N, C-alpha and C positions, 0 to 999 in steps of 0.2 A: 478550341486551344489559345484564343486571344484573351480570355478572361484572367489567367494568372498574370500575364504581362501587363494588362490594364491595371491590375490590382497592385502588382509590384511598383508601378509608376508612381502611385499616390503615397507610398510609404515614406515617411521621412528618413533623412540619411542618418540623423542621430536616433535610432530606435530606443536606446537605453535612456537617453534623455527625454524622449517623448512619452515613454511609458512612465517615468518618474513624475513628469508634469501632470499626465492624466491621473495618476494614482492620488496626487495631492488635490486635484481639482474635484475628484469624485468622493474623496475621503475612503480611498480604497485600501485593501489590504491584499497583498499576493501571498498565497500559501502554496508551496510546491513540495512534491514527494522526492525522495533521494533518487528516484528512478527517473527523473526529468533530465533532458540534456543540459549540459552545464551551463550555457547561456541563460536559461530559464531560472536555474538554481541561484545564479549569482544575482539575478534582478528581484528575487523574492525577499519578503519580509522575515519569512520563516521557511526553513527547510527542515523536513522531519519525516518520520514514520507515521503510521496510521494513528497510533495513540496520540503522539505529540500534536498531530494536525488536528484531531478531534478536540484535544484541549485547547489548542489555539482557536479553533472555530467557535468553540463554546464561550471563550472569554473575551473575544474581539469586540471592540467598540466601533469598528469601522461601519460605514453605510454600505460599502460594496465589498464583497468578497470574490477575488478572482481565484479560483482553485486550478492550479497547474498541476493536475494529476488525471485520474480517470473518473468516469462517471459516478460510480458509487461513492467516491470521496466528496465530490461535489453535492451529491444528494444528501450525505451526512451533514455537511455544512449547512444546507437548507433545512434539514429536520431540526437542527440546532437554533437556527436563525429565521424564522419564519417572516420577520419583517424586514430582513436585509435581502438586498439583490445578490444573488449568487451567478457567478459567470464561470463557464468551462470553456476555454479557448477553442476546443473542437469537439463537438457533440458525438463524434464517432470514436472517441476515447473511451472505449469500454473496458471489459476486463474478462479474459478468457474464464477465470474461476468463477466470477459471477454468473457467467452465461451457462456453466454446467449445472446451475440449480434453477429451472423453470419454476416460479411460484405455484402453478397448478399442480405440477408433479410433486412438489415438497409439501404442499398441503395434504396431498394424499398419503405420503411417506409419514409425515407427522401424526396423522389420524391413526396410524397402526400402533404408536406409542403415547396413548393419552396420559399416561402417569409419568412420563418424561419431562424434566425441564430442558428446554430448547436453548442451548449455547450456540450462537451463530458467530463465525468469524465476520469481521467488518467488511471484508471483501465479498460483499453480497448486496443485492439491490434492495431498494427501500421496501419492496414488498415482502421479501424474506425477513428483513429486520422486524416488520410489523408482525410477522408470525412467530418472533422468538421472545423468549423470557429475558435473556442477557445477551449482550454482544460482548466480543472479546477482540483483542488484537494478537498477533504474535509476540508482542512485548508482554502482555498480562494474562495470556491463556491459561497458563499453569497455575498463577495465583488465583485466578477467578475459579477455576474447577477445584482448587484446594478448600475454596471456601464454601463448597456445596457439601451438605451433609452427607456422610458416606452411604447412608441407606436410600438417597434420592437417586433414581436412575436418570442418566443424562443422554440427550440426543444432541451430537454435535455436527453442525454443517458450516459451509459446504466443503471445506478442504479435508480430505481423508488422510493426506500427509501429516498435515499439522495435527490432525487429531490422533493419529497413531503416536506421533512424538509426545503429545501430552499425555497420553495413556501410559506410555513408558516412563515418563517423568513423575507421574503422579500415582501410578498403579491403580487407576479407576479404570474400570471397563465401561466403554461407552458405545452407543450405537452411532455409526459413522456414515452420513450421506456419502456417496462415492463421486465427490468433486474434485478437481485438481487445477492447478495453474500450468498452462501451457508451457511457460518460460521455465519454471522450476523443474518441470519433469523432462527438459531436454538435457539436463546434465547427465553425462555419461560416467558410469562407474569406472569402466575401462579407460576412458581418456583421462579421467582424473588420476587413475593410478600411474598412467604414463607420465602426466605432468609432475606429480609427486617425484617420480624417477629424476627427472630433468632439474628439479629445484629441491633437493633432499633437505635443505635447512628450513624451507618455507612450511608455515603452518596452514592447515586448510580450515577456512572458517565457513560456515555455510548457514543458509536460512532454513527454518524447519518446515517451509513448504516443499523442500526437496524430498525425493524418494528415501525410503529407508536405507537400501545399500549406499547411497551416496552419503547420507548422514554417518553412516558407520565408520567413513573415513575420516570425519571432521575433527579437529582438535578442539573446536569451539562451535557451538550452535546457538544462534540467536537471532532476535529482529533486526532489521537493519540498523536501528539505533544502537542496538545491543554490540553489533559488530563493529560499528564506528568508535564505539567506546573501547572494546577489546583491543583493537589494533593501536590506540594511543597508550594504553596502559601495558600492553605485553612487550616483553624485550626481543622478540623474534624480528629480524630484519627484512624478512619477506612473508608474504602471505598469498594464498591462493585463494580468491574470493568466489564463493559459489552462491552467487545471487545475480539478480540483475546489474550490469556493470556501471550503471549510473551512479551508484553509491560510491565508487572508486574516486570520483570527482572531490568528494568531501574527505575521503581518507587521505588523498594527497595533499589537501589544504592543512589537515589536522596533523598529519605525520609526514612532512615532505622527504625525510631522510630514509623512509621505507619503500619498499618495492611491493608493488600490488599486482598481481597476476590474475586476469580474469578466467575462470574456469572455461573450458571449451565445451560447446554443446555437442551433442551426437552428430557424426558426420563432418565435424569441422564447419557447420553453417554459423551464421550470426543469430541463431535463433535465441540465444541467451539475452539478447535485447528485446525488451516487451514492445511489440509493434504498436500497441494502444498508447503507452505512456510518451512514445517518441512522436505521436501526432502533433503534440503541443509544441509550439515553437515561440521563438521571441516575436516574430512577426504576427503570429496569432494572438499572442498575449496582448499587443498593442492593438490590433483591430477589435479584439473583444472589449477593451477599455473604452476605445473611440466610439464603437457602435452599441455598446452595452448590451451585447449579445454575443453568442448564444446564452440564454438565461435558463437556470434550472427552476422548474416549477414541480409541485407536488400537491395531490389531491390532500386536503385537510385530514380527513379521516386516516389516510396511510400515514401521514406525517405524525399525527399524534400516537398512533399505534407503535410507529417505528422509534419515537422520541422516548417511551418508558424504558425500553431495554438498553438504549444507549446511556441514559441518565443512571440506570443501575451499574453499568459498566464504568462510568466515570467515578461513581461513589465507591466502588469495590476497588478501584485502582489507585485511590489515594496513597501516596507514598512510593509508587512504583516509578521508576525512572528509566 
């Protein structure tokens, strides 16, 4: 019980200033996902969704990348930057969706469909990426599937809810791996209906990782960056936000005159906050830069195998914002 007290004692009073100083000293860049806590978002050089973060990771000239997100995101940065040091503030920051797709089981599943092109959602481990033909994000999944010839069968992994949404948007039949996100499956259809009654003028905006009944209530479905863009452009004064509520920080900054209501999870719990994303804190960002760890490393054969589908994604996503 003494360790947290001792560690806290060595932290500087001005954490933001200390992080900025270390960042300059190390020639580091801080990339943060929209689902991070607001303090971490505000210290980042770039805040975005998986597609934007992948592009930033691919283009950065920094020597050190601190990824304020979850493990698969930091792995993606390392796949794209083998010669750079990639840090993750807390190695326990995993992903419930990625965990639903164990590599050994997926390899067996994939073997049943040898003629299928494998499109994997970026929310998966490096090992799953290495078994894929193309990676996608929620921003570009529909556009990527539309680029696959209609006669080519597709296996889509690991998120079945995103897969069903893409099937509905494209008219394509796909084999789906039965994975899902713990956070996005907690949103309740019944609770959302009740919330809409309380806020009748509010528009419902949702992430496609949500289940189909929840998506059926949405006025707009998009990736986190797509939702952020929508609330800035749409004239509605209120929005019910059906995704991890960390994005609301950026929405409030971009449209301070509007009201954003986080959608409730089932049973009224705080389950709509991703427990893994919230493991990263400003204190851990500072400690990771100070100590240059925890560091993400990958076996080179896995990295190279995972690099090819990521590069295909980036090439197929040119022009998508």
